[in-house]
Residue, then its C-alpha position, 0 to 999 in steps of 0.5 A: m499499499a502507498a502511505p497515505t496523505p499525511v495529516s494534521p496531528s490533534p489540536w492538543t499538539a499545539r498547546r503547552l505540554p501537560a506536567v501530568i499524564q494520569g495512568g491508563m489502568g486496568v479494565a475501567v479503572s481509568s474510566w471516562r469520569l476519572a480521564g475527563a476530571v483530570a483533563r478538566t485540570g488542563q492536564l491529560g486525561v487518560v481512559s483504559g482503552i482494554a475490554l471496552d467492547a465488554v465494558l460497553a455490553r455489560r454496562l448496557e445489561d447492567g441497565d445503563v444506570g444514569g443513561h450515559a452509555r446511550r447518551a454517547i451512542a446517540a452520538f455515534p456517526v452511524p445510527e444504523l451500527a449503534d442501534r443494532v450493539l444497542t439492541r443486541y445488549f440494552r436491558r432497561d430493567g438490568r440483569t436478574p440477579g445471578m445472570p451471567y452476561t452475555p458473551v462478547p465476541r473473542l479476538a481473533l484474526r478474522q473478526s466479525r463485523r458483530a465483533l467489530e462493531l462492538s469494539v469501535l463502539g465501545n471505544f468511541v462511547e468510553v472516549w466521547l464521555a471522557k470528552n464531553g462537556h470540556d476541552g481539555p486533552v484526552g488519551v487513551n491506553y492500548l498494550e501491544k500485546v493486545q494486537m489483535a484489538t488495535p485497530a478497531a479500538a483506536y479507530g472508534a477512539m478516533l471518531a470521538g476525537v482522542d487527542v493522544v494514543l499510549m501504548g506500551a507492552g511490547i514494541p509498537r513500532d506498527i501504531p504511527a502508520l495505523l493512525d495515519r490511515l486510519a485518520v483519512h478512513d484507510r484499510v489498515r493492515l496490522p502485523v499479529d505476532v503468530s507463534g510458530a510462524e515466521g511472520g505474515y500474519a495481520v489482523e485488518l480493518d477497511p473502516r469504509e466497509l464497515l461504516g460506509t463512507a459518509l464519515p465525519p474528517l479525522a484528526r490524527p491523534a499524538f502517539l507517546a510509546i511506553v518503553s522501558a530503556h533508552v535503547l528501545a525509544a533510540y530504536l523507535a526515534r530513528d525512523e520516521h515510519i515507525r517514530p512516536d511523537g514522544f515517550i513515557i520512560e517507565g520504571p519497574l515500580a510502575g503498577g500493572h505490567n513491567a518490562p522484565p529485568r534484563g538478563r538472567l531472570s532472578l528471584d528474591e525471597l518473595g518470589q519477585p524479580v530482581f531489577g538491577p541498574r541495567d533497568d533504569a534508562d539513561l535519561g540524557k540518551v533519551a533526552a538527545l532524541g529530541l522528542p518529548f518524554w514523560l517519567a513513569g513508575s515512583y513519580g506520584t509526589p511534587e519532589r519527584l514531578a520536580a526531579a523529572l523536570e529537572a531531568g529534561a522530562a516533559g513531566v510525569q505519568v501518574g496512576t496509583l495517586f489516580a485509582m484512589c480518586a473519586e473518580s476512579g472506576l475501582a469498585l467502592g469497597l476495593r478502594a476502601e479496604v486499600m484507603a484502610e491498609l494505607r492508614d494503618g502502613t500494611l499495604d503491600v504491593r508485589t511484582d508477581a513473576l507468574a500470575s500474568p498470561t504475558g509472562f510480563p511481570f505484574k504488580v499485585a496489590q496484597l488484599p483479602r478476598t481477592l485473587a492475591d490470596p493463593v486460596a482463592r487464586a486456587d478455587r478459581p476455576r481455570l477457564c478463558d471465556l474474555g481471551y483478550l490475552r490468548t495469542p494466536f498458534v500454528r496448528t500441526g496441519g497449519d491452520i491458527g488457533y488460539r491459546c492462554p497460559a491461565e486457561p485449563v492446563h490440559t486445553y493449553l497442552r493439547k494446543g502445543g503449550t508447555v506444562e511451565d508456562t501455566v504454573g502461577r498464571t491468573c486469568l487477568c481478563n475476568s479479575l480486572t472486570a471483576n474491579v469494576e464490577l462488571g465480572q462474570t457470575r457463573r451459571d454454576g453460581y461462582v462469582e469472578q474475584p478481583l485482583v487489583t494492581l497499584g504501583a509499589d512506591l506508596e509514598g503519594v498516596r500515604r502522603l495525600v491520605e494523611s491530609h485527605p483522610d476520607g479521600w480526595s479527588a482528581q482535582d485534588a491530585v492534580s492540585w497536590l502534584l502541581a503546588e510547585h508548578p502551576t504552570p505545566r512549561s511548554s516545550a521546544a520540541a512539539l507534540t506532532s508527527a516528525p517531519 
């Protein structure tokens, strides 16, 4: 395919760069309410873009309390598509107690129209709601590991006017070109890693075939690559076709998924991966690339923001501080437990080397009555029915199958996986939906249990809990972080696509 004509980035790129980027956390923890509240302060609010098809479907099945989803759906530019999704999932009175949610289509290399429509609309709804009623900047965060979802998800977010796309958990070299093409409604083909194949596989999306030709003009959002190493940043920056518009340099104390330690893996006495000096990015080399960058992982205090600015960063990305905000999507009961443990000094966050089916280390808050408890984890039936983290592989006969290390062991082995890959694995897809009270109820009565992820550096939330014992808002968090830096500084490097 010939490269599309360059398009203009989002109008946000003409503004001063934000000093604070709110992290895109979990499944709907970084909800539209949280992202919108942060954006209203002038900083970058970010919605989590993971599983927004299931999030929308389940909110509709629960009756769409407050009517927010339907308000956004009414603004979708193709009403016929929106009506099909509403007809399929909306229950005016919600589900009856104990009724399971309707399954949503699982990701695949070739996705059905029903799957694509739900993904596009789910991302549109979350971003539209986050942007509604103000002109602050809103971003969406995706995982490179969830490749098969990305084209439809990003397109839905762009239809809603998303200002920035952020992506980590891999090497997002194909995203700048993807955004260029989607901005002019061109057909896209995103390469997908397939185990046992040397390449050649991709997931495709044709916007005009899906939605028709009467489509609104789109702005190309800025793209921030989330990386842990200056070497990866340099690799992405050297080629204009894969160059992002900036970087978030994320250290090993950040919540969610972390990059594995460089070199041979070693574990401490708690089974946590040991990180060392080789895992620290050389910020001087990052600054020399000439692109704006933000620092993440242990930067949730005013002092750490000051240190980031001194190091040449445009600011910081902060997660845990915002996960505890009043506008966070984290269930009230879970938030209350975290706050109680913060107040009494007992909150423990560990890096679990095995929990995530991705193979990446994953931060887990050690909360009772969650899957952090080994007994609760062992009691959960192994199954994979959402499948966002499952990966494609080549079957013996040459066709494509899908597997996940968190599915039943015998099933995984039958698909050519190894026992070693299944040890300790936890179904993040279902537990993260449970974190925001959208967990599945099984027909046998089992209710999916949560698994909370937070950053390991708790200094910021501990200090805010002292001054705000009853909790805080996103505005409170931003004001505290910016107390000594009330005006975001401008940057010589504009956050635009490099020429």
